VMD Tcl script that builds the backbone (N, CA, C; Angstrom):
set m [mol new atoms 513]
animate dup $m
set s [atomselect $m all]
$s set {name element resname resid chain x y z} {
  {N N MET 1 A 0.929 -1.122 0.003}
  {CA C MET 1 A 0.027 -0.013 -0.073}
  {C C MET 1 A 0.960 1.122 0.034}
  {N N ILE 2 A 0.535 2.252 -0.849}
  {CA C ILE 2 A 1.393 3.438 -0.887}
  {C C ILE 2 A 0.861 4.398 0.096}
  {N N PRO 3 A 1.726 4.967 0.978}
  {CA C PRO 3 A 1.179 5.961 1.944}
  {C C PRO 3 A 0.439 7.082 1.136}
  {N N LEU 4 A -0.430 7.669 1.825}
  {CA C LEU 4 A -1.336 8.805 1.285}
  {C C LEU 4 A -0.452 9.831 0.774}
  {N N PHE 5 A 0.520 10.321 1.472}
  {CA C PHE 5 A 1.374 11.490 1.081}
  {C C PHE 5 A 2.261 11.091 -0.262}
  {N N LEU 6 A 2.524 9.804 -0.427}
  {CA C LEU 6 A 3.233 9.425 -1.615}
  {C C LEU 6 A 2.244 9.193 -2.788}
  {N N ASN 7 A 1.048 9.411 -2.714}
  {CA C ASN 7 A 0.081 9.151 -3.631}
  {C C ASN 7 A -0.648 10.408 -4.077}
  {N N GLY 8 A 0.106 11.483 -4.026}
  {CA C GLY 8 A -0.548 12.873 -4.371}
  {C C GLY 8 A -1.257 13.484 -3.261}
  {N N GLY 9 A -1.264 12.792 -2.060}
  {CA C GLY 9 A -1.961 13.372 -0.937}
  {C C GLY 9 A -1.457 14.417 -0.121}
  {N N LEU 10 A -0.161 14.537 -0.273}
  {CA C LEU 10 A 0.569 15.681 0.388}
  {C C LEU 10 A 0.472 16.865 -0.605}
  {N N SER 11 A -0.147 17.909 -0.098}
  {CA C SER 11 A -0.379 19.002 -1.017}
  {C C SER 11 A -0.947 20.068 -0.116}
  {N N TYR 12 A -1.280 21.239 -0.770}
  {CA C TYR 12 A -1.877 22.413 -0.153}
  {C C TYR 12 A -2.624 23.160 -1.218}
  {N N ASP 13 A -3.470 24.044 -0.806}
  {CA C ASP 13 A -4.326 24.803 -1.636}
  {C C ASP 13 A -3.542 26.200 -2.007}
  {N N PRO 14 A -3.029 26.421 -3.244}
  {CA C PRO 14 A -2.310 27.654 -3.451}
  {C C PRO 14 A -2.960 28.869 -3.123}
  {N N SER 15 A -4.261 29.012 -3.262}
  {CA C SER 15 A -5.030 30.225 -2.973}
  {C C SER 15 A -4.976 30.527 -1.422}
  {N N THR 16 A -5.006 29.429 -0.619}
  {CA C THR 16 A -4.894 29.637 0.816}
  {C C THR 16 A -3.572 30.176 1.162}
  {N N VAL 17 A -2.556 29.638 0.565}
  {CA C VAL 17 A -1.161 30.007 0.826}
  {C C VAL 17 A -1.091 31.595 0.423}
  {N N GLU 18 A -1.582 31.997 -0.678}
  {CA C GLU 18 A -1.519 33.283 -1.036}
  {C C GLU 18 A -2.223 34.292 -0.099}
  {N N ARG 19 A -3.454 33.839 0.253}
  {CA C ARG 19 A -4.200 34.561 1.219}
  {C C ARG 19 A -3.613 34.681 2.614}
  {N N LEU 20 A -3.103 33.559 3.137}
  {CA C LEU 20 A -2.403 33.721 4.385}
  {C C LEU 20 A -1.148 34.486 4.244}
  {N N THR 21 A -0.458 34.303 3.246}
  {CA C THR 21 A 0.788 35.226 3.100}
  {C C THR 21 A 0.465 36.638 3.003}
  {N N GLN 22 A -0.637 36.929 2.366}
  {CA C GLN 22 A -0.990 38.491 2.380}
  {C C GLN 22 A -1.381 38.915 3.735}
  {N N THR 23 A -2.079 38.058 4.356}
  {CA C THR 23 A -2.581 38.344 5.785}
  {C C THR 23 A -1.514 38.537 6.627}
  {N N ASN 24 A -0.519 37.589 6.619}
  {CA C ASN 24 A 0.663 37.630 7.653}
  {C C ASN 24 A 1.970 38.081 6.904}
  {N N MET 25 A 1.909 39.127 6.104}
  {CA C MET 25 A 3.006 39.565 5.222}
  {C C MET 25 A 4.186 39.861 6.082}
  {N N ILE 26 A 4.125 40.638 7.091}
  {CA C ILE 26 A 5.323 40.973 7.880}
  {C C ILE 26 A 5.979 39.734 8.549}
  {N N LEU 27 A 5.124 38.861 9.073}
  {CA C LEU 27 A 5.745 37.682 9.637}
  {C C LEU 27 A 6.351 36.808 8.679}
  {N N ILE 28 A 5.731 36.599 7.491}
  {CA C ILE 28 A 6.284 35.826 6.450}
  {C C ILE 28 A 7.580 36.286 5.863}
  {N N LEU 29 A 7.547 37.696 5.463}
  {CA C LEU 29 A 8.810 38.384 5.012}
  {C C LEU 29 A 9.981 38.301 6.066}
  {N N GLY 30 A 9.689 38.543 7.362}
  {CA C GLY 30 A 10.615 38.418 8.382}
  {C C GLY 30 A 11.247 37.038 8.448}
  {N N ALA 31 A 10.330 35.978 8.545}
  {CA C ALA 31 A 10.839 34.695 8.546}
  {C C ALA 31 A 11.721 34.362 7.329}
  {N N CYS 32 A 11.196 34.685 6.128}
  {CA C CYS 32 A 12.002 34.335 4.987}
  {C C CYS 32 A 13.226 35.174 5.005}
  {N N ALA 33 A 13.241 36.446 5.357}
  {CA C ALA 33 A 14.467 37.173 5.384}
  {C C ALA 33 A 15.534 36.573 6.366}
  {N N LEU 34 A 15.052 36.230 7.611}
  {CA C LEU 34 A 15.954 35.567 8.562}
  {C C LEU 34 A 16.573 34.361 8.046}
  {N N SER 35 A 15.721 33.510 7.412}
  {CA C SER 35 A 16.000 32.132 7.004}
  {C C SER 35 A 17.115 32.286 5.767}
  {N N PHE 36 A 16.799 33.084 4.846}
  {CA C PHE 36 A 17.701 33.285 3.693}
  {C C PHE 36 A 19.050 33.984 4.126}
  {N N ILE 37 A 18.982 35.004 5.027}
  {CA C ILE 37 A 20.183 35.755 5.422}
  {C C ILE 37 A 21.085 34.716 6.231}
  {N N GLY 38 A 20.460 33.914 7.092}
  {CA C GLY 38 A 21.262 32.879 7.876}
  {C C GLY 38 A 21.824 32.025 6.951}
  {N N ALA 39 A 21.069 31.478 5.913}
  {CA C ALA 39 A 21.672 30.440 4.996}
  {C C ALA 39 A 22.792 31.085 4.172}
  {N N TYR 40 A 22.536 32.192 3.611}
  {CA C TYR 40 A 23.679 32.933 2.972}
  {C C TYR 40 A 24.960 33.120 3.750}
  {N N ILE 41 A 24.829 33.598 5.032}
  {CA C ILE 41 A 25.988 33.538 5.935}
  {C C ILE 41 A 26.629 32.306 6.000}
  {N N GLN 42 A 25.782 31.237 6.203}
  {CA C GLN 42 A 26.436 29.922 6.299}
  {C C GLN 42 A 27.235 29.516 5.085}
  {N N TYR 43 A 26.481 29.677 3.756}
  {CA C TYR 43 A 27.155 29.366 2.548}
  {C C TYR 43 A 28.335 30.181 2.293}
  {N N PHE 44 A 28.143 31.456 2.433}
  {CA C PHE 44 A 29.349 32.332 2.012}
  {C C PHE 44 A 30.655 32.061 3.098}
  {N N GLY 45 A 30.308 31.867 4.205}
  {CA C GLY 45 A 31.335 31.598 5.252}
  {C C GLY 45 A 31.953 30.123 4.910}
  {N N ALA 46 A 31.132 29.217 4.732}
  {CA C ALA 46 A 31.738 27.826 4.323}
  {C C ALA 46 A 32.417 27.890 3.029}
  {N N ILE 47 A 31.987 28.489 2.057}
  {CA C ILE 47 A 32.759 28.576 0.760}
  {C C ILE 47 A 34.063 29.249 0.968}
  {N N THR 48 A 34.018 30.343 1.690}
  {CA C THR 48 A 35.435 31.064 1.942}
  {C C THR 48 A 36.325 30.212 2.707}
  {N N MET 49 A 35.763 29.527 3.693}
  {CA C MET 49 A 36.583 28.584 4.405}
  {C C MET 49 A 37.113 27.322 3.490}
  {N N GLY 50 A 36.183 26.911 2.756}
  {CA C GLY 50 A 36.598 25.796 1.895}
  {C C GLY 50 A 37.888 26.154 0.851}
  {N N PHE 51 A 37.744 27.326 0.458}
  {CA C PHE 51 A 38.869 27.791 -0.387}
  {C C PHE 51 A 40.046 28.097 0.510}
  {N N LYS 52 A 39.909 28.629 1.702}
  {CA C LYS 52 A 41.116 28.743 2.462}
  {C C LYS 52 A 41.770 27.509 2.934}
  {N N ASP 53 A 40.880 26.501 3.301}
  {CA C ASP 53 A 41.296 25.179 3.642}
  {C C ASP 53 A 41.475 24.210 2.618}
  {N N ARG 54 A 41.256 24.551 1.361}
  {CA C ARG 54 A 41.409 23.849 0.174}
  {C C ARG 54 A 40.586 22.456 0.319}
  {N N THR 55 A 39.393 22.642 0.606}
  {CA C THR 55 A 38.518 21.465 0.689}
  {C C THR 55 A 37.148 21.892 0.314}
  {N N HIS 56 A 36.174 20.901 0.280}
  {CA C HIS 56 A 34.741 21.292 -0.100}
  {C C HIS 56 A 34.196 21.799 1.210}
  {N N SER 57 A 33.201 22.731 1.063}
  {CA C SER 57 A 32.641 23.445 2.225}
  {C C SER 57 A 31.379 22.947 2.679}
  {N N ILE 58 A 30.659 22.254 1.873}
  {CA C ILE 58 A 29.278 21.652 2.179}
  {C C ILE 58 A 29.363 20.263 1.843}
  {N N PRO 59 A 28.932 19.304 2.619}
  {CA C PRO 59 A 28.968 17.826 2.360}
  {C C PRO 59 A 28.385 17.518 0.951}
  {N N LEU 60 A 28.925 16.532 0.313}
  {CA C LEU 60 A 28.472 16.061 -0.894}
  {C C LEU 60 A 27.103 15.740 -1.097}
  {N N LEU 61 A 26.509 14.903 -0.214}
  {CA C LEU 61 A 25.168 14.550 -0.371}
  {C C LEU 61 A 24.126 15.593 -0.281}
  {N N GLY 62 A 24.516 16.679 0.717}
  {CA C GLY 62 A 23.651 17.831 0.848}
  {C C GLY 62 A 23.700 18.619 -0.415}
  {N N ASN 63 A 24.915 18.851 -0.927}
  {CA C ASN 63 A 25.004 19.644 -2.176}
  {C C ASN 63 A 24.284 19.019 -3.290}
  {N N LEU 64 A 24.364 17.926 -3.521}
  {CA C LEU 64 A 23.790 17.152 -4.608}
  {C C LEU 64 A 22.297 17.507 -4.607}
  {N N TRP 65 A 21.636 17.243 -3.534}
  {CA C TRP 65 A 20.183 17.483 -3.399}
  {C C TRP 65 A 19.858 19.003 -3.480}
  {N N PHE 66 A 20.481 19.717 -2.766}
  {CA C PHE 66 A 20.326 21.234 -2.940}
  {C C PHE 66 A 20.368 21.793 -4.412}
  {N N PHE 67 A 21.381 21.239 -5.004}
  {CA C PHE 67 A 21.716 21.748 -6.380}
  {C C PHE 67 A 20.480 21.184 -7.336}
  {N N ALA 68 A 20.123 19.955 -7.096}
  {CA C ALA 68 A 18.843 19.619 -7.871}
  {C C ALA 68 A 17.697 20.276 -7.683}
  {N N HIS 69 A 17.395 20.557 -6.292}
  {CA C HIS 69 A 16.295 21.383 -5.953}
  {C C HIS 69 A 16.394 22.776 -6.479}
  {N N ASP 70 A 17.451 23.467 -6.309}
  {CA C ASP 70 A 17.487 24.920 -6.609}
  {C C ASP 70 A 17.711 25.150 -8.107}
  {N N THR 71 A 18.391 24.351 -8.860}
  {CA C THR 71 A 18.529 24.520 -10.331}
  {C C THR 71 A 17.199 24.060 -10.999}
  {N N THR 72 A 16.369 23.159 -10.434}
  {CA C THR 72 A 15.043 22.848 -11.028}
  {C C THR 72 A 14.283 23.928 -10.942}
  {N N TYR 73 A 14.204 24.691 -9.760}
  {CA C TYR 73 A 13.422 25.758 -9.605}
  {C C TYR 73 A 13.850 26.961 -10.498}
  {N N VAL 74 A 15.205 27.161 -10.551}
  {CA C VAL 74 A 15.685 28.320 -11.246}
  {C C VAL 74 A 15.495 28.198 -12.785}
  {N N VAL 75 A 15.555 26.934 -13.327}
  {CA C VAL 75 A 15.446 26.709 -14.722}
  {C C VAL 75 A 13.911 26.851 -15.109}
  {N N ASN 76 A 12.941 26.669 -14.307}
  {CA C ASN 76 A 11.581 26.919 -14.518}
  {C C ASN 76 A 11.236 28.439 -14.390}
  {N N VAL 77 A 12.170 29.271 -14.786}
  {CA C VAL 77 A 11.989 30.837 -14.628}
  {C C VAL 77 A 10.705 31.259 -15.406}
  {N N HIS 78 A 10.430 30.650 -16.619}
  {CA C HIS 78 A 9.319 31.203 -17.315}
  {C C HIS 78 A 7.977 30.857 -16.558}
  {N N HIS 79 A 7.907 29.611 -15.974}
  {CA C HIS 79 A 6.759 29.353 -15.164}
  {C C HIS 79 A 6.466 30.308 -13.981}
  {N N TRP 80 A 7.727 30.464 -13.254}
  {CA C TRP 80 A 7.525 31.368 -12.040}
  {C C TRP 80 A 7.136 32.837 -12.450}
  {N N PHE 81 A 7.704 33.301 -13.506}
  {CA C PHE 81 A 7.511 34.695 -13.796}
  {C C PHE 81 A 6.330 35.076 -14.680}
  {N N PHE 82 A 5.893 34.037 -15.567}
  {CA C PHE 82 A 4.801 34.226 -16.548}
  {C C PHE 82 A 3.624 33.329 -16.372}
  {N N GLY 83 A 3.832 32.193 -15.587}
  {CA C GLY 83 A 2.732 31.347 -15.314}
  {C C GLY 83 A 2.106 31.532 -14.005}
  {N N GLU 84 A 2.805 32.151 -12.988}
  {CA C GLU 84 A 2.320 32.392 -11.698}
  {C C GLU 84 A 2.236 33.912 -11.479}
  {N N THR 85 A 1.231 34.183 -10.606}
  {CA C THR 85 A 0.955 35.536 -10.236}
  {C C THR 85 A 1.536 35.903 -8.901}
  {N N PHE 86 A 1.662 34.915 -8.101}
  {CA C PHE 86 A 2.141 35.095 -6.628}
  {C C PHE 86 A 3.505 35.612 -6.590}
  {N N TRP 87 A 3.725 36.677 -5.949}
  {CA C TRP 87 A 4.929 37.442 -5.876}
  {C C TRP 87 A 6.060 36.663 -5.129}
  {N N LEU 88 A 5.630 35.822 -4.278}
  {CA C LEU 88 A 6.635 35.135 -3.307}
  {C C LEU 88 A 7.490 34.119 -4.183}
  {N N VAL 89 A 6.794 33.529 -5.205}
  {CA C VAL 89 A 7.618 32.641 -6.007}
  {C C VAL 89 A 8.671 33.197 -6.943}
  {N N LYS 90 A 8.372 34.547 -7.159}
  {CA C LYS 90 A 9.377 35.257 -7.936}
  {C C LYS 90 A 10.572 35.684 -6.960}
  {N N ALA 91 A 10.226 36.041 -5.760}
  {CA C ALA 91 A 11.247 36.374 -4.849}
  {C C ALA 91 A 12.207 35.128 -4.500}
  {N N PHE 92 A 11.524 33.965 -4.369}
  {CA C PHE 92 A 12.177 32.702 -4.044}
  {C C PHE 92 A 13.245 32.448 -5.479}
  {N N TRP 93 A 12.707 32.696 -6.506}
  {CA C TRP 93 A 13.473 32.443 -7.683}
  {C C TRP 93 A 14.833 33.225 -7.599}
  {N N GLY 94 A 14.779 34.521 -7.205}
  {CA C GLY 94 A 16.045 35.236 -6.941}
  {C C GLY 94 A 16.950 34.773 -5.932}
  {N N ALA 95 A 16.308 34.343 -4.815}
  {CA C ALA 95 A 17.118 33.802 -3.748}
  {C C ALA 95 A 17.722 32.453 -4.106}
  {N N LEU 96 A 17.036 31.696 -4.824}
  {CA C LEU 96 A 17.489 30.315 -5.240}
  {C C LEU 96 A 18.562 30.396 -6.362}
  {N N MET 97 A 18.491 31.554 -7.149}
  {CA C MET 97 A 19.597 31.682 -8.159}
  {C C MET 97 A 20.877 31.876 -7.459}
  {N N VAL 98 A 20.891 32.707 -6.257}
  {CA C VAL 98 A 22.062 32.844 -5.510}
  {C C VAL 98 A 22.630 31.499 -4.948}
  {N N PHE 99 A 21.646 30.702 -4.430}
  {CA C PHE 99 A 22.073 29.525 -3.905}
  {C C PHE 99 A 22.567 28.503 -5.052}
  {N N ALA 100 A 22.054 28.474 -6.101}
  {CA C ALA 100 A 22.508 27.666 -7.135}
  {C C ALA 100 A 23.869 27.986 -7.641}
  {N N CYS 101 A 24.179 29.372 -7.530}
  {CA C CYS 101 A 25.671 29.819 -7.753}
  {C C CYS 101 A 26.638 29.291 -6.834}
  {N N CYS 102 A 26.181 29.419 -5.512}
  {CA C CYS 102 A 26.985 28.892 -4.347}
  {C C CYS 102 A 27.119 27.385 -4.481}
  {N N GLU 103 A 26.121 26.671 -4.814}
  {CA C GLU 103 A 26.223 25.253 -4.919}
  {C C GLU 103 A 27.243 24.915 -6.079}
  {N N SER 104 A 27.236 25.634 -7.025}
  {CA C SER 104 A 28.154 25.426 -8.276}
  {C C SER 104 A 29.607 25.634 -7.815}
  {N N LEU 105 A 29.866 26.701 -6.785}
  {CA C LEU 105 A 31.128 26.781 -6.356}
  {C C LEU 105 A 31.539 25.694 -5.385}
  {N N VAL 106 A 30.484 24.989 -4.669}
  {CA C VAL 106 A 30.823 23.905 -3.849}
  {C C VAL 106 A 31.184 22.769 -4.589}
  {N N THR 107 A 30.467 22.559 -5.861}
  {CA C THR 107 A 30.841 21.494 -6.799}
  {C C THR 107 A 32.186 21.790 -7.291}
  {N N TYR 108 A 32.574 22.881 -7.649}
  {CA C TYR 108 A 34.044 23.154 -7.971}
  {C C TYR 108 A 34.966 22.769 -6.963}
  {N N GLN 109 A 34.648 23.173 -5.701}
  {CA C GLN 109 A 35.445 22.723 -4.548}
  {C C GLN 109 A 35.781 21.260 -4.367}
  {N N ILE 110 A 34.522 20.558 -4.482}
  {CA C ILE 110 A 34.557 19.011 -4.419}
  {C C ILE 110 A 35.468 18.530 -5.498}
  {N N LEU 111 A 35.294 18.894 -6.807}
  {CA C LEU 111 A 36.141 18.353 -7.860}
  {C C LEU 111 A 37.641 18.853 -7.881}
  {N N ARG 112 A 37.909 19.877 -7.248}
  {CA C ARG 112 A 39.131 20.650 -7.287}
  {C C ARG 112 A 39.960 20.132 -6.088}
  {N N PHE 113 A 39.423 20.097 -4.830}
  {CA C PHE 113 A 40.184 19.977 -3.683}
  {C C PHE 113 A 39.902 18.481 -3.036}
  {N N SER 114 A 38.726 17.969 -3.252}
  {CA C SER 114 A 38.406 16.732 -2.525}
  {C C SER 114 A 38.192 15.535 -3.423}
  {N N ARG 115 A 38.571 15.667 -4.628}
  {CA C ARG 115 A 38.472 14.579 -5.660}
  {C C ARG 115 A 39.036 13.310 -5.105}
  {N N GLU 116 A 40.250 13.291 -4.614}
  {CA C GLU 116 A 41.057 12.042 -4.313}
  {C C GLU 116 A 40.354 11.459 -3.000}
  {N N ASP 117 A 39.777 12.290 -2.095}
  {CA C ASP 117 A 39.059 11.677 -0.868}
  {C C ASP 117 A 37.769 11.181 -1.245}
  {N N LEU 118 A 37.030 11.897 -2.171}
  {CA C LEU 118 A 35.642 11.524 -2.383}
  {C C LEU 118 A 35.545 10.358 -3.533}
  {N N PHE 119 A 36.585 10.543 -4.424}
  {CA C PHE 119 A 36.484 9.441 -5.569}
  {C C PHE 119 A 37.925 8.834 -5.699}
  {N N PRO 120 A 38.434 8.029 -4.671}
  {CA C PRO 120 A 39.716 7.432 -4.567}
  {C C PRO 120 A 40.048 6.599 -5.823}
  {N N GLY 121 A 41.158 6.784 -6.319}
  {CA C GLY 121 A 41.598 6.002 -7.412}
  {C C GLY 121 A 41.131 6.438 -8.784}
  {N N ARG 122 A 40.260 7.477 -8.838}
  {CA C ARG 122 A 39.744 7.894 -10.193}
  {C C ARG 122 A 40.561 9.076 -10.654}
  {N N SER 123 A 40.746 8.975 -11.940}
  {CA C SER 123 A 41.404 10.189 -12.643}
  {C C SER 123 A 40.363 11.415 -12.497}
  {N N LYS 124 A 40.982 12.520 -12.918}
  {CA C LYS 124 A 40.180 13.722 -12.846}
  {C C LYS 124 A 38.910 13.584 -13.816}
  {N N SER 125 A 39.078 13.169 -14.950}
  {CA C SER 125 A 37.999 12.953 -15.887}
  {C C SER 125 A 36.894 11.958 -15.317}
  {N N GLN 126 A 37.461 10.817 -14.740}
  {CA C GLN 126 A 36.623 9.798 -14.153}
  {C C GLN 126 A 35.784 10.401 -12.944}
  {N N ALA 127 A 36.386 11.239 -12.103}
  {CA C ALA 127 A 35.730 11.780 -11.034}
  {C C ALA 127 A 34.697 12.786 -11.481}
  {N N VAL 128 A 34.943 13.589 -12.530}
  {CA C VAL 128 A 34.059 14.430 -12.995}
  {C C VAL 128 A 32.777 13.688 -13.636}
  {N N LEU 129 A 33.089 12.599 -14.295}
  {CA C LEU 129 A 31.963 11.810 -14.951}
  {C C LEU 129 A 31.223 11.153 -13.856}
  {N N THR 130 A 31.835 10.666 -12.922}
  {CA C THR 130 A 31.159 10.036 -11.711}
  {C C THR 130 A 30.217 11.079 -10.988}
  {N N TYR 131 A 30.783 12.178 -10.681}
  {CA C TYR 131 A 30.074 13.292 -10.170}
  {C C TYR 131 A 28.778 13.632 -10.954}
  {N N ILE 132 A 28.969 13.744 -12.190}
  {CA C ILE 132 A 27.830 14.147 -13.125}
  {C C ILE 132 A 26.763 13.011 -13.114}
  {N N GLY 133 A 27.219 11.739 -13.081}
  {CA C GLY 133 A 26.387 10.611 -12.918}
  {C C GLY 133 A 25.583 10.782 -11.670}
  {N N VAL 134 A 26.374 10.904 -10.573}
  {CA C VAL 134 A 25.598 11.090 -9.266}
  {C C VAL 134 A 24.559 12.154 -9.080}
  {N N GLN 135 A 25.013 13.328 -9.860}
  {CA C GLN 135 A 24.080 14.411 -9.790}
  {C C GLN 135 A 22.817 14.106 -10.573}
  {N N LEU 136 A 23.030 13.484 -11.764}
  {CA C LEU 136 A 21.825 13.162 -12.539}
  {C C LEU 136 A 20.968 12.071 -11.829}
  {N N PHE 137 A 21.522 11.172 -11.083}
  {CA C PHE 137 A 20.772 10.315 -10.284}
  {C C PHE 137 A 19.987 11.140 -9.200}
  {N N THR 138 A 20.541 12.095 -8.661}
  {CA C THR 138 A 20.021 12.906 -7.683}
  {C C THR 138 A 18.867 13.693 -8.159}
  {N N TYR 139 A 19.049 14.140 -9.491}
  {CA C TYR 139 A 17.872 14.923 -10.149}
  {C C TYR 139 A 16.704 13.943 -10.322}
  {N N GLY 140 A 17.040 12.669 -10.664}
  {CA C GLY 140 A 16.107 11.639 -10.908}
  {C C GLY 140 A 15.159 11.512 -9.555}
  {N N LEU 141 A 15.920 11.303 -8.373}
  {CA C LEU 141 A 15.247 11.135 -7.147}
  {C C LEU 141 A 14.443 12.357 -6.754}
  {N N PHE 142 A 14.920 13.556 -7.108}
  {CA C PHE 142 A 14.235 14.790 -6.790}
  {C C PHE 142 A 12.942 14.847 -7.522}
  {N N TRP 143 A 13.024 14.609 -8.833}
  {CA C TRP 143 A 11.855 14.663 -9.781}
  {C C TRP 143 A 10.852 13.387 -9.446}
  {N N TRP 144 A 11.338 12.258 -8.966}
  {CA C TRP 144 A 10.485 11.266 -8.614}
  {C C TRP 144 A 9.707 11.775 -7.327}
  {N N PHE 145 A 10.304 12.373 -6.309}
  {CA C PHE 145 A 9.782 12.930 -5.212}
  {C C PHE 145 A 8.580 13.882 -5.625}
  {N N LEU 146 A 9.084 14.833 -6.447}
  {CA C LEU 146 A 8.227 15.904 -6.908}
  {C C LEU 146 A 6.894 15.362 -7.570}
  {N N SER 147 A 7.069 14.214 -8.289}
  {CA C SER 147 A 5.951 13.639 -9.062}
  {C C SER 147 A 4.968 13.030 -8.180}
  {N N MET 148 A 5.369 12.711 -6.871}
  {CA C MET 148 A 4.388 12.082 -5.891}
  {C C MET 148 A 3.550 13.040 -5.074}
  {N N ILE 149 A 3.937 14.227 -5.165}
  {CA C ILE 149 A 3.300 15.305 -4.357}
  {C C ILE 149 A 2.687 16.382 -5.354}
  {N N ARG 150 A 1.722 17.121 -4.739}
  {CA C ARG 150 A 1.120 18.289 -5.499}
  {C C ARG 150 A 1.709 19.431 -4.870}
  {N N ASP 151 A 2.867 20.140 -5.276}
  {CA C ASP 151 A 3.530 21.173 -4.782}
  {C C ASP 151 A 3.706 22.359 -5.705}
  {N N PRO 152 A 2.602 23.134 -5.954}
  {CA C PRO 152 A 2.641 24.048 -6.953}
  {C C PRO 152 A 3.671 25.241 -6.704}
  {N N TYR 153 A 3.961 25.505 -5.440}
  {CA C TYR 153 A 4.936 26.609 -5.173}
  {C C TYR 153 A 6.165 26.018 -4.518}
  {N N TYR 154 A 6.559 24.688 -4.655}
  {CA C TYR 154 A 7.711 24.106 -4.202}
  {C C TYR 154 A 7.897 24.346 -2.651}
  {N N LEU 155 A 6.898 24.604 -1.912}
  {CA C LEU 155 A 7.010 24.690 -0.538}
  {C C LEU 155 A 7.288 23.361 0.205}
  {N N LEU 156 A 6.760 22.308 -0.273}
  {CA C LEU 156 A 7.068 20.958 0.356}
  {C C LEU 156 A 8.520 20.702 -0.066}
  {N N CYS 157 A 8.865 20.976 -1.270}
  {CA C CYS 157 A 10.293 20.639 -1.583}
  {C C CYS 157 A 11.276 21.434 -0.842}
  {N N PHE 158 A 10.907 22.736 -0.582}
  {CA C PHE 158 A 11.805 23.551 0.312}
  {C C PHE 158 A 12.020 22.802 1.606}
  {N N SER 159 A 11.016 22.291 2.173}
  {CA C SER 159 A 11.126 21.708 3.531}
  {C C SER 159 A 12.029 20.405 3.334}
  {N N THR 160 A 12.154 19.704 2.233}
  {CA C THR 160 A 13.181 18.618 2.060}
  {C C THR 160 A 14.569 19.081 2.323}
  {N N THR 161 A 14.879 20.348 1.837}
  {CA C THR 161 A 16.232 20.756 2.025}
  {C C THR 161 A 16.405 21.203 3.540}
  {N N VAL 162 A 15.407 21.558 4.254}
  {CA C VAL 162 A 15.558 21.889 5.650}
  {C C VAL 162 A 15.820 20.537 6.354}
  {N N VAL 163 A 15.175 19.388 6.135}
  {CA C VAL 163 A 15.411 18.130 6.650}
  {C C VAL 163 A 16.749 17.583 6.246}
  {N N ILE 164 A 17.114 17.685 5.076}
  {CA C ILE 164 A 18.371 17.127 4.622}
  {C C ILE 164 A 19.541 17.786 5.004}
  {N N ALA 165 A 19.514 19.209 5.199}
  {CA C ALA 165 A 20.619 19.936 5.707}
  {C C ALA 165 A 21.208 19.363 6.928}
  {N N PRO 166 A 20.443 19.066 8.111}
  {CA C PRO 166 A 21.158 18.681 9.255}
  {C C PRO 166 A 21.607 17.143 9.132}
  {N N MET 167 A 20.968 16.394 8.272}
  {CA C MET 167 A 21.242 15.004 8.118}
  {C C MET 167 A 22.534 14.822 7.335}
  {N N PHE 168 A 22.765 15.553 6.374}
  {CA C PHE 168 A 24.044 15.361 5.482}
  {C C PHE 168 A 25.036 16.642 5.585}
  {N N ASN 169 A 24.731 17.609 6.249}
  {CA C ASN 169 A 25.659 18.684 6.315}
  {C C ASN 169 A 26.616 18.698 7.606}
  {N N ILE 170 A 26.481 17.639 8.400}
  {CA C ILE 170 A 27.300 17.507 9.508}
  {C C ILE 170 A 28.562 16.656 9.000}
  {N N ARG 171 A 29.803 17.414 9.227}
  {CA C ARG 171 A 30.885 16.743 8.769}
  {C C ARG 171 A 31.706 16.177 10.004}
}
mol reanalyze $m
mol bondsrecalc $m
mol representation Tube
mol addrep $m
């Protein structure tokens, strides 16, 4: 038996989200600002330290999932700006564009500084191909998860990054 939330049962009503966001605008904006500022500080600090210490700054598994999530959202720019009228999804697009760039830097750090630790015995080209393969697999997992839920604004998908961060970002 498939659990209800894996059978399209996990969802929300977009008009309710929009109405509640408008009603609680200051609270929502404050929470989003604190969340994104804190995450930017974490990422910028980690990336800086990663370059200083010549290692990757965010663990591999977390970065793979975050990259799949954020780039999928960013690539759907036409949908967010021309298919949706809700202003918050446009703001999220901008915020996730910054994160996608940060995650690209982490990917560079992984392949530049941590290749031998993470892909022992592989040449540079083999490590890059392995990384691409694992990233494509992670995209598949992300899209599979997305296909099982109804998440018009990616709010449930955002929550997966909140859950995955502490699970995989502890080094």
